[in-house]
PDB file as gemmi writes it, atoms N, CA and C in Angstrom:
CRYST1    1.000    1.000    1.000  90.00  90.00  90.00 P 1                      
ATOM      1  N   MET A   1      10.032  21.032 -32.671  1.00  0.00           N  
ATOM      2  CA  MET A   1       8.752  21.489 -32.205  1.00  0.00           C  
ATOM      3  C   MET A   1       8.714  22.362 -30.985  1.00  0.00           C  
ATOM      4  N   LYS A   2       8.751  23.449 -30.651  1.00  0.00           N  
ATOM      5  CA  LYS A   2       8.297  24.196 -29.770  1.00  0.00           C  
ATOM      6  C   LYS A   2       7.356  24.058 -29.078  1.00  0.00           C  
ATOM      7  N   VAL A   3       7.145  24.475 -27.607  1.00  0.00           N  
ATOM      8  CA  VAL A   3       5.922  24.035 -27.357  1.00  0.00           C  
ATOM      9  C   VAL A   3       5.829  24.524 -25.689  1.00  0.00           C  
ATOM     10  N   ALA A   4       4.880  25.085 -25.646  1.00  0.00           N  
ATOM     11  CA  ALA A   4       4.613  26.080 -24.355  1.00  0.00           C  
ATOM     12  C   ALA A   4       3.864  25.439 -23.332  1.00  0.00           C  
ATOM     13  N   ILE A   5       4.281  25.179 -22.459  1.00  0.00           N  
ATOM     14  CA  ILE A   5       3.863  24.171 -21.128  1.00  0.00           C  
ATOM     15  C   ILE A   5       3.272  24.748 -19.469  1.00  0.00           C  
ATOM     16  N   SER A   6       2.367  24.542 -19.329  1.00  0.00           N  
ATOM     17  CA  SER A   6       2.637  25.261 -17.614  1.00  0.00           C  
ATOM     18  C   SER A   6       2.472  24.299 -16.780  1.00  0.00           C  
ATOM     19  N   ILE A   7       3.658  24.428 -15.740  1.00  0.00           N  
ATOM     20  CA  ILE A   7       4.009  23.115 -15.108  1.00  0.00           C  
ATOM     21  C   ILE A   7       3.936  24.197 -13.353  1.00  0.00           C  
ATOM     22  N   PRO A   8       3.896  23.870 -12.321  1.00  0.00           N  
ATOM     23  CA  PRO A   8       3.773  24.291 -10.931  1.00  0.00           C  
ATOM     24  C   PRO A   8       5.552  24.546 -10.700  1.00  0.00           C  
ATOM     25  N   ASP A   9       5.769  25.922 -10.008  1.00  0.00           N  
ATOM     26  CA  ASP A   9       6.825  26.789  -9.579  1.00  0.00           C  
ATOM     27  C   ASP A   9       8.364  25.570  -9.276  1.00  0.00           C  
ATOM     28  N   HIS A  10       7.534  24.644  -8.360  1.00  0.00           N  
ATOM     29  CA  HIS A  10       8.883  23.663  -7.664  1.00  0.00           C  
ATOM     30  C   HIS A  10       8.961  22.265  -8.542  1.00  0.00           C  
ATOM     31  N   LEU A  11       7.966  22.366  -9.742  1.00  0.00           N  
ATOM     32  CA  LEU A  11       8.366  21.359 -10.168  1.00  0.00           C  
ATOM     33  C   LEU A  11       9.399  21.642 -11.361  1.00  0.00           C  
ATOM     34  N   PHE A  12       9.011  22.926 -11.777  1.00  0.00           N  
ATOM     35  CA  PHE A  12       9.940  23.714 -12.799  1.00  0.00           C  
ATOM     36  C   PHE A  12      11.633  24.044 -12.054  1.00  0.00           C  
ATOM     37  N   ARG A  13      11.712  24.477 -10.855  1.00  0.00           N  
ATOM     38  CA  ARG A  13      12.514  24.321 -10.132  1.00  0.00           C  
ATOM     39  C   ARG A  13      13.630  22.959  -9.901  1.00  0.00           C  
ATOM     40  N   ALA A  14      12.548  21.911  -9.616  1.00  0.00           N  
ATOM     41  CA  ALA A  14      13.283  20.276  -9.560  1.00  0.00           C  
ATOM     42  C   ALA A  14      13.680  20.317 -10.915  1.00  0.00           C  
ATOM     43  N   ALA A  15      12.900  20.504 -11.805  1.00  0.00           N  
ATOM     44  CA  ALA A  15      13.793  20.326 -13.518  1.00  0.00           C  
ATOM     45  C   ALA A  15      14.765  20.834 -13.281  1.00  0.00           C  
ATOM     46  N   ASP A  16      15.302  22.009 -12.867  1.00  0.00           N  
ATOM     47  CA  ASP A  16      15.900  23.104 -13.303  1.00  0.00           C  
ATOM     48  C   ASP A  16      17.448  22.613 -12.545  1.00  0.00           C  
ATOM     49  N   ARG A  17      17.184  22.434 -11.378  1.00  0.00           N  
ATOM     50  CA  ARG A  17      18.254  21.837 -10.812  1.00  0.00           C  
ATOM     51  C   ARG A  17      18.573  20.390 -10.992  1.00  0.00           C  
ATOM     52  N   THR A  18      17.641  19.383 -11.554  1.00  0.00           N  
ATOM     53  CA  THR A  18      18.355  18.297 -12.087  1.00  0.00           C  
ATOM     54  C   THR A  18      18.994  18.269 -13.293  1.00  0.00           C  
ATOM     55  N   ALA A  19      18.574  19.456 -14.317  1.00  0.00           N  
ATOM     56  CA  ALA A  19      19.315  19.722 -15.740  1.00  0.00           C  
ATOM     57  C   ALA A  19      20.441  20.193 -15.557  1.00  0.00           C  
ATOM     58  N   LYS A  20      20.805  21.108 -14.260  1.00  0.00           N  
ATOM     59  CA  LYS A  20      22.154  21.972 -13.914  1.00  0.00           C  
ATOM     60  C   LYS A  20      23.299  20.656 -13.535  1.00  0.00           C  
ATOM     61  N   ARG A  21      22.111  19.708 -12.784  1.00  0.00           N  
ATOM     62  CA  ARG A  21      23.161  18.700 -12.099  1.00  0.00           C  
ATOM     63  C   ARG A  21      23.513  17.067 -13.213  1.00  0.00           C  
ATOM     64  N   LEU A  22      22.618  16.962 -14.302  1.00  0.00           N  
ATOM     65  CA  LEU A  22      23.171  16.084 -15.417  1.00  0.00           C  
ATOM     66  C   LEU A  22      23.747  17.133 -16.314  1.00  0.00           C  
ATOM     67  N   ARG A  23      23.938  18.045 -16.355  1.00  0.00           N  
ATOM     68  CA  ARG A  23      24.677  19.566 -17.321  1.00  0.00           C  
ATOM     69  C   ARG A  23      24.112  19.143 -18.714  1.00  0.00           C  
ATOM     70  N   VAL A  24      22.860  19.182 -18.630  1.00  0.00           N  
ATOM     71  CA  VAL A  24      21.845  18.726 -20.071  1.00  0.00           C  
ATOM     72  C   VAL A  24      21.224  19.907 -19.649  1.00  0.00           C  
ATOM     73  N   PRO A  25      20.962  20.379 -21.147  1.00  0.00           N  
ATOM     74  CA  PRO A  25      19.415  21.842 -21.715  1.00  0.00           C  
ATOM     75  C   PRO A  25      18.460  21.409 -20.510  1.00  0.00           C  
ATOM     76  N   ARG A  26      17.787  21.998 -20.389  1.00  0.00           N  
ATOM     77  CA  ARG A  26      16.241  21.926 -19.717  1.00  0.00           C  
ATOM     78  C   ARG A  26      15.463  21.158 -20.983  1.00  0.00           C  
ATOM     79  N   SER A  27      15.462  21.715 -22.051  1.00  0.00           N  
ATOM     80  CA  SER A  27      14.444  20.858 -22.623  1.00  0.00           C  
ATOM     81  C   SER A  27      14.812  19.295 -23.172  1.00  0.00           C  
ATOM     82  N   GLN A  28      16.251  19.227 -22.876  1.00  0.00           N  
ATOM     83  CA  GLN A  28      16.331  17.726 -23.009  1.00  0.00           C  
ATOM     84  C   GLN A  28      15.970  17.207 -22.003  1.00  0.00           C  
ATOM     85  N   LEU A  29      15.790  17.441 -21.027  1.00  0.00           N  
ATOM     86  CA  LEU A  29      15.626  17.041 -19.772  1.00  0.00           C  
ATOM     87  C   LEU A  29      14.011  16.578 -20.104  1.00  0.00           C  
ATOM     88  N   TYR A  30      12.822  17.203 -20.055  1.00  0.00           N  
ATOM     89  CA  TYR A  30      11.611  17.617 -20.415  1.00  0.00           C  
ATOM     90  C   TYR A  30      11.425  16.282 -21.838  1.00  0.00           C  
ATOM     91  N   ARG A  31      12.601  16.490 -22.543  1.00  0.00           N  
ATOM     92  CA  ARG A  31      12.301  15.034 -23.722  1.00  0.00           C  
ATOM     93  C   ARG A  31      12.725  13.828 -23.499  1.00  0.00           C  
ATOM     94  N   ARG A  32      13.458  13.935 -22.785  1.00  0.00           N  
ATOM     95  CA  ARG A  32      13.947  12.398 -21.946  1.00  0.00           C  
ATOM     96  C   ARG A  32      12.838  11.807 -20.910  1.00  0.00           C  
ATOM     97  N   ALA A  33      12.284  12.699 -20.256  1.00  0.00           N  
ATOM     98  CA  ALA A  33      11.167  12.199 -19.143  1.00  0.00           C  
ATOM     99  C   ALA A  33      10.012  12.069 -19.395  1.00  0.00           C  
ATOM    100  N   LEU A  34       9.546  13.080 -20.779  1.00  0.00           N  
ATOM    101  CA  LEU A  34       8.609  12.575 -21.543  1.00  0.00           C  
ATOM    102  C   LEU A  34       8.841  11.218 -22.246  1.00  0.00           C  
ATOM    103  N   GLU A  35       9.503  10.904 -23.275  1.00  0.00           N  
ATOM    104  CA  GLU A  35       9.666   9.594 -23.552  1.00  0.00           C  
ATOM    105  C   GLU A  35       9.686   8.667 -22.777  1.00  0.00           C  
ATOM    106  N   ALA A  36      10.223   8.678 -21.247  1.00  0.00           N  
ATOM    107  CA  ALA A  36      10.103   7.302 -20.619  1.00  0.00           C  
ATOM    108  C   ALA A  36       9.057   7.501 -20.184  1.00  0.00           C  
ATOM    109  N   TYR A  37       8.053   8.354 -19.641  1.00  0.00           N  
ATOM    110  CA  TYR A  37       6.497   8.347 -19.270  1.00  0.00           C  
ATOM    111  C   TYR A  37       5.848   8.075 -20.522  1.00  0.00           C  
ATOM    112  N   LEU A  38       5.762   8.130 -21.709  1.00  0.00           N  
ATOM    113  CA  LEU A  38       5.170   7.627 -22.881  1.00  0.00           C  
ATOM    114  C   LEU A  38       5.660   6.109 -23.087  1.00  0.00           C  
ATOM    115  N   LYS A  39       6.642   5.450 -22.922  1.00  0.00           N  
ATOM    116  CA  LYS A  39       7.061   4.186 -23.144  1.00  0.00           C  
ATOM    117  C   LYS A  39       6.659   3.689 -21.830  1.00  0.00           C  
ATOM    118  N   ARG A  40       6.263   4.027 -20.502  1.00  0.00           N  
ATOM    119  CA  ARG A  40       6.203   3.073 -19.490  1.00  0.00           C  
ATOM    120  C   ARG A  40       4.197   3.063 -20.166  1.00  0.00           C  
ATOM    121  N   ALA A  41       3.637   4.162 -20.480  1.00  0.00           N  
ATOM    122  CA  ALA A  41       2.433   4.084 -20.297  1.00  0.00           C  
ATOM    123  C   ALA A  41       1.654   3.463 -21.586  1.00  0.00           C  
ATOM    124  N   GLU A  42       2.848   2.972 -22.371  1.00  0.00           N  
ATOM    125  CA  GLU A  42       2.560   2.364 -23.653  1.00  0.00           C  
ATOM    126  C   GLU A  42       1.928   1.369 -23.292  1.00  0.00           C  
ATOM    127  N   ARG A  43       3.281   0.638 -22.010  1.00  0.00           N  
ATOM    128  CA  ARG A  43       3.642  -0.698 -21.590  1.00  0.00           C  
ATOM    129  C   ARG A  43       1.679  -1.595 -21.222  1.00  0.00           C  
ATOM    130  N   PRO A  44       1.714  -2.197 -20.926  1.00  0.00           N  
ATOM    131  CA  PRO A  44       0.112  -3.071 -20.557  1.00  0.00           C  
ATOM    132  C   PRO A  44       0.254  -2.874 -18.822  1.00  0.00           C  
ATOM    133  N   ASP A  45      -0.740  -2.648 -17.889  1.00  0.00           N  
ATOM    134  CA  ASP A  45      -0.305  -2.480 -17.109  1.00  0.00           C  
ATOM    135  C   ASP A  45      -0.202  -3.575 -16.562  1.00  0.00           C  
ATOM    136  N   VAL A  46       0.856  -3.666 -15.077  1.00  0.00           N  
ATOM    137  CA  VAL A  46       0.846  -5.061 -14.315  1.00  0.00           C  
ATOM    138  C   VAL A  46      -0.003  -5.759 -14.360  1.00  0.00           C  
ATOM    139  N   THR A  47      -1.199  -5.555 -13.388  1.00  0.00           N  
ATOM    140  CA  THR A  47      -2.314  -5.829 -12.784  1.00  0.00           C  
ATOM    141  C   THR A  47      -2.831  -6.706 -14.540  1.00  0.00           C  
ATOM    142  N   GLU A  48      -2.916  -5.762 -15.551  1.00  0.00           N  
ATOM    143  CA  GLU A  48      -3.690  -6.602 -17.031  1.00  0.00           C  
ATOM    144  C   GLU A  48      -2.703  -7.613 -17.275  1.00  0.00           C  
ATOM    145  N   ARG A  49      -1.274  -7.359 -17.142  1.00  0.00           N  
ATOM    146  CA  ARG A  49      -0.652  -9.134 -17.933  1.00  0.00           C  
ATOM    147  C   ARG A  49      -1.263  -9.714 -16.388  1.00  0.00           C  
ATOM    148  N   LEU A  50      -1.189 -10.072 -15.745  1.00  0.00           N  
ATOM    149  CA  LEU A  50      -1.177 -10.804 -14.778  1.00  0.00           C  
ATOM    150  C   LEU A  50      -2.877 -11.441 -14.631  1.00  0.00           C  
ATOM    151  N   ASP A  51      -3.490 -10.605 -15.019  1.00  0.00           N  
ATOM    152  CA  ASP A  51      -4.937 -11.016 -15.284  1.00  0.00           C  
ATOM    153  C   ASP A  51      -4.684 -12.052 -16.745  1.00  0.00           C  
ATOM    154  N   ALA A  52      -4.621 -11.163 -17.016  1.00  0.00           N  
ATOM    155  CA  ALA A  52      -4.407 -12.082 -18.823  1.00  0.00           C  
ATOM    156  C   ALA A  52      -3.491 -13.534 -18.504  1.00  0.00           C  
ATOM    157  N   VAL A  53      -2.522 -13.603 -17.921  1.00  0.00           N  
ATOM    158  CA  VAL A  53      -1.948 -15.194 -17.585  1.00  0.00           C  
ATOM    159  C   VAL A  53      -2.665 -15.599 -16.543  1.00  0.00           C  
ATOM    160  N   HIS A  54      -3.023 -15.174 -15.561  1.00  0.00           N  
ATOM    161  CA  HIS A  54      -4.176 -15.926 -14.870  1.00  0.00           C  
ATOM    162  C   HIS A  54      -5.611 -16.813 -15.282  1.00  0.00           C  
ATOM    163  N   ALA A  55      -5.692 -16.021 -16.484  1.00  0.00           N  
ATOM    164  CA  ALA A  55      -6.664 -16.115 -17.421  1.00  0.00           C  
ATOM    165  C   ALA A  55      -7.041 -17.058 -17.733  1.00  0.00           C  
ATOM    166  N   LYS A  56      -5.581 -17.960 -18.637  1.00  0.00           N  
ATOM    167  CA  LYS A  56      -5.262 -18.600 -19.492  1.00  0.00           C  
ATOM    168  C   LYS A  56      -5.070 -20.013 -18.549  1.00  0.00           C  
ATOM    169  N   LYS A  57      -5.091 -20.072 -17.403  1.00  0.00           N  
ATOM    170  CA  LYS A  57      -5.091 -21.127 -16.232  1.00  0.00           C  
ATOM    171  C   LYS A  57      -6.232 -21.991 -16.220  1.00  0.00           C  
ATOM    172  N   ARG A  58      -5.622 -23.095 -15.888  1.00  0.00           N  
ATOM    173  CA  ARG A  58      -7.268 -23.746 -15.409  1.00  0.00           C  
ATOM    174  C   ARG A  58      -7.663 -23.656 -14.207  1.00  0.00           C  
ATOM    175  N   ASN A  59      -9.027 -23.884 -13.920  1.00  0.00           N  
ATOM    176  CA  ASN A  59      -9.662 -23.518 -12.669  1.00  0.00           C  
ATOM    177  C   ASN A  59      -9.001 -24.139 -11.325  1.00  0.00           C  
ATOM    178  N   GLY A  60      -8.478 -25.380 -11.687  1.00  0.00           N  
ATOM    179  CA  GLY A  60      -7.530 -26.320 -10.577  1.00  0.00           C  
ATOM    180  C   GLY A  60      -6.419 -26.443 -10.731  1.00  0.00           C  
ATOM    181  N   PRO A  61      -6.207 -27.076  -9.169  1.00  0.00           N  
ATOM    182  CA  PRO A  61      -4.222 -27.089  -9.526  1.00  0.00           C  
ATOM    183  C   PRO A  61      -3.695 -27.993 -10.208  1.00  0.00           C  
ATOM    184  N   ASP A  62      -2.679 -27.755 -10.958  1.00  0.00           N  
ATOM    185  CA  ASP A  62      -1.555 -29.157 -11.325  1.00  0.00           C  
ATOM    186  C   ASP A  62      -1.796 -30.161 -11.102  1.00  0.00           C  
ATOM    187  N   GLU A  63      -2.450 -31.172 -11.642  1.00  0.00           N  
ATOM    188  CA  GLU A  63      -1.942 -32.634 -11.464  1.00  0.00           C  
ATOM    189  C   GLU A  63      -1.012 -32.800 -10.608  1.00  0.00           C  
ATOM    190  N   ALA A  64       0.081 -33.087 -11.489  1.00  0.00           N  
ATOM    191  CA  ALA A  64       1.585 -33.611 -11.315  1.00  0.00           C  
ATOM    192  C   ALA A  64       2.130 -32.981 -10.535  1.00  0.00           C  
ATOM    193  N   TRP A  65       1.957 -31.389 -10.347  1.00  0.00           N  
ATOM    194  CA  TRP A  65       2.688 -30.687  -9.035  1.00  0.00           C  
ATOM    195  C   TRP A  65       1.778 -31.625  -7.806  1.00  0.00           C  
ATOM    196  N   LEU A  66       0.462 -31.501  -7.716  1.00  0.00           N  
ATOM    197  CA  LEU A  66      -0.259 -31.834  -6.512  1.00  0.00           C  
ATOM    198  C   LEU A  66       0.099 -33.182  -6.460  1.00  0.00           C  
ATOM    199  N   ALA A  67       0.391 -34.233  -7.265  1.00  0.00           N  
ATOM    200  CA  ALA A  67       0.907 -35.465  -6.819  1.00  0.00           C  
ATOM    201  C   ALA A  67       2.080 -35.438  -6.156  1.00  0.00           C  
ATOM    202  N   HIS A  68       2.839 -34.935  -6.632  1.00  0.00           N  
ATOM    203  CA  HIS A  68       4.635 -34.274  -6.657  1.00  0.00           C  
ATOM    204  C   HIS A  68       4.766 -34.099  -5.180  1.00  0.00           C  
ATOM    205  N   GLY A  69       3.508 -33.111  -4.794  1.00  0.00           N  
ATOM    206  CA  GLY A  69       3.557 -32.612  -3.185  1.00  0.00           C  
ATOM    207  C   GLY A  69       2.823 -33.358  -2.350  1.00  0.00           C  
ATOM    208  N   LEU A  70       1.996 -34.297  -2.717  1.00  0.00           N  
ATOM    209  CA  LEU A  70       1.921 -35.661  -2.158  1.00  0.00           C  
ATOM    210  C   LEU A  70       2.435 -35.678  -1.342  1.00  0.00           C  
ATOM    211  N   GLU A  71       3.305 -36.961  -3.007  1.00  0.00           N  
ATOM    212  CA  GLU A  71       4.465 -38.329  -2.142  1.00  0.00           C  
ATOM    213  C   GLU A  71       5.148 -37.152  -1.778  1.00  0.00           C  
ATOM    214  N   ALA A  72       5.494 -36.356  -1.725  1.00  0.00           N  
ATOM    215  CA  ALA A  72       6.619 -35.506  -0.950  1.00  0.00           C  
ATOM    216  C   ALA A  72       6.020 -35.879   0.783  1.00  0.00           C  
ATOM    217  N   LEU A  73       4.964 -35.013   0.679  1.00  0.00           N  
ATOM    218  CA  LEU A  73       4.176 -34.855   2.363  1.00  0.00           C  
ATOM    219  C   LEU A  73       4.910 -36.129   2.748  1.00  0.00           C  
ATOM    220  N   ARG A  74       4.366 -37.557   1.921  1.00  0.00           N  
ATOM    221  CA  ARG A  74       4.298 -38.971   2.397  1.00  0.00           C  
ATOM    222  C   ARG A  74       5.767 -39.529   3.070  1.00  0.00           C  
ATOM    223  N   ARG A  75       6.335 -38.519   2.703  1.00  0.00           N  
ATOM    224  CA  ARG A  75       8.192 -39.063   2.830  1.00  0.00           C  
ATOM    225  C   ARG A  75       8.697 -38.401   3.682  1.00  0.00           C  
ATOM    226  N   SER A  76       7.974 -37.143   4.182  1.00  0.00           N  
ATOM    227  CA  SER A  76       8.894 -36.394   5.024  1.00  0.00           C  
ATOM    228  C   SER A  76       8.373 -37.032   6.486  1.00  0.00           C  
ATOM    229  N   GLU A  77       9.053 -36.276   7.337  1.00  0.00           N  
ATOM    230  CA  GLU A  77       9.161 -36.279   9.064  1.00  0.00           C  
ATOM    231  C   GLU A  77       7.578 -35.962   9.556  1.00  0.00           C  
ATOM    232  N   TRP A  78       6.936 -35.167   8.945  1.00  0.00           N  
ATOM    233  CA  TRP A  78       5.713 -34.651   9.585  1.00  0.00           C  
ATOM    234  C   TRP A  78       4.608 -35.842   9.473  1.00  0.00           C  
ATOM    235  N   GLU A  79       4.936 -36.969   9.167  1.00  0.00           N  
ATOM    236  CA  GLU A  79       3.707 -38.280   8.830  1.00  0.00           C  
ATOM    237  C   GLU A  79       4.271 -38.414  10.730  1.00  0.00           C  
ATOM    238  N   ASP A  80       2.943 -39.396  11.136  1.00  0.00           N  
ATOM    239  CA  ASP A  80       3.513 -40.258  12.134  1.00  0.00           C  
ATOM    240  C   ASP A  80       3.507 -41.554  11.628  1.00  0.00           C  
TER     241      ASP A  80                                                      
END                                                                             
């Protein structure tokens, strides 16, 4: 399908140079760029993914890790 779009001159020139350097037609460069952009846009945002992970966690520290850390401190040279 053919589509007409408007882009700034500097972007057109940069795309033209890149297409020549890669030895691909401009239309193929635009297609690849659009595919890559859409693939990234479909993925959940990193912040959204981290929020989802942290929402599943309990509000307090993990008791086993806390006990392990305290025991390591007791055995360390830091104690007086």
